[in-house]
C-alpha positions as CSV (number, residue, x, y, z in Angstrom):
1,M,0.0,0.0,0.0
2,S,2.8,2.4,0.8
3,T,4.3,2.0,-2.7
4,A,1.1,3.1,-4.2
5,I,1.0,6.2,-2.0
6,A,4.6,6.9,-2.7
7,R,3.8,6.8,-6.5
8,L,0.9,9.2,-6.1
9,L,2.8,11.6,-3.8
10,P,6.4,11.5,-4.8
11,R,7.5,14.2,-2.4
12,A,5.7,12.8,0.6
13,S,7.8,12.1,3.6
14,A,8.1,8.6,5.1
15,S,6.1,9.5,8.2
16,L,3.3,10.9,6.0
17,V,3.2,7.7,4.0
18,A,3.1,5.6,7.2
19,D,0.3,7.8,8.7
20,L,-1.7,7.5,5.5
21,D,-1.2,3.7,5.4
22,T,-2.4,3.5,9.1
23,L,-5.4,5.7,8.3
24,I,-6.4,3.6,5.3
25,S,-6.1,0.4,7.3
26,T,-8.2,1.8,10.1
27,A,-10.8,3.1,7.7
28,L,-11.1,-0.3,5.9
29,F,-11.4,-2.1,9.3
30,C,-14.2,0.2,10.5
31,G,-16.0,0.0,7.1
32,V,-16.0,-3.8,7.2
33,G,-17.3,-3.7,10.8
34,L,-20.1,-1.3,9.9
35,L,-21.2,-3.4,6.9
36,L,-21.2,-6.5,9.0
37,S,-23.3,-4.8,11.7
38,L,-25.7,-3.5,9.2
39,S,-26.1,-6.9,7.5
40,V,-26.8,-8.5,10.9
41,L,-29.5,-5.9,11.6
42,L,-31.1,-6.4,8.2
43,L,-31.0,-10.2,8.4
44,D,-32.5,-10.1,11.9
45,Q,-35.7,-8.7,10.4
46,Y,-36.1,-11.7,8.1
47,I,-34.7,-14.6,10.0
48,P,-36.6,-15.6,13.2
49,G,-34.7,-16.5,16.3
50,E,-32.3,-15.0,18.8
51,W,-28.9,-14.1,17.4
52,F,-27.3,-12.9,20.7
């Protein structure tokens, strides 16, 4: 991932690239978690039973 950022921002410092890489990883993790939570809420309406 950092090589792609370095290609897009050739004058970016190493710390900026590391910060962006961390930010992207965190955003992807949170996005997957939100999608999973939303899918459980939607499936709970159509599938009877107790999930938790």
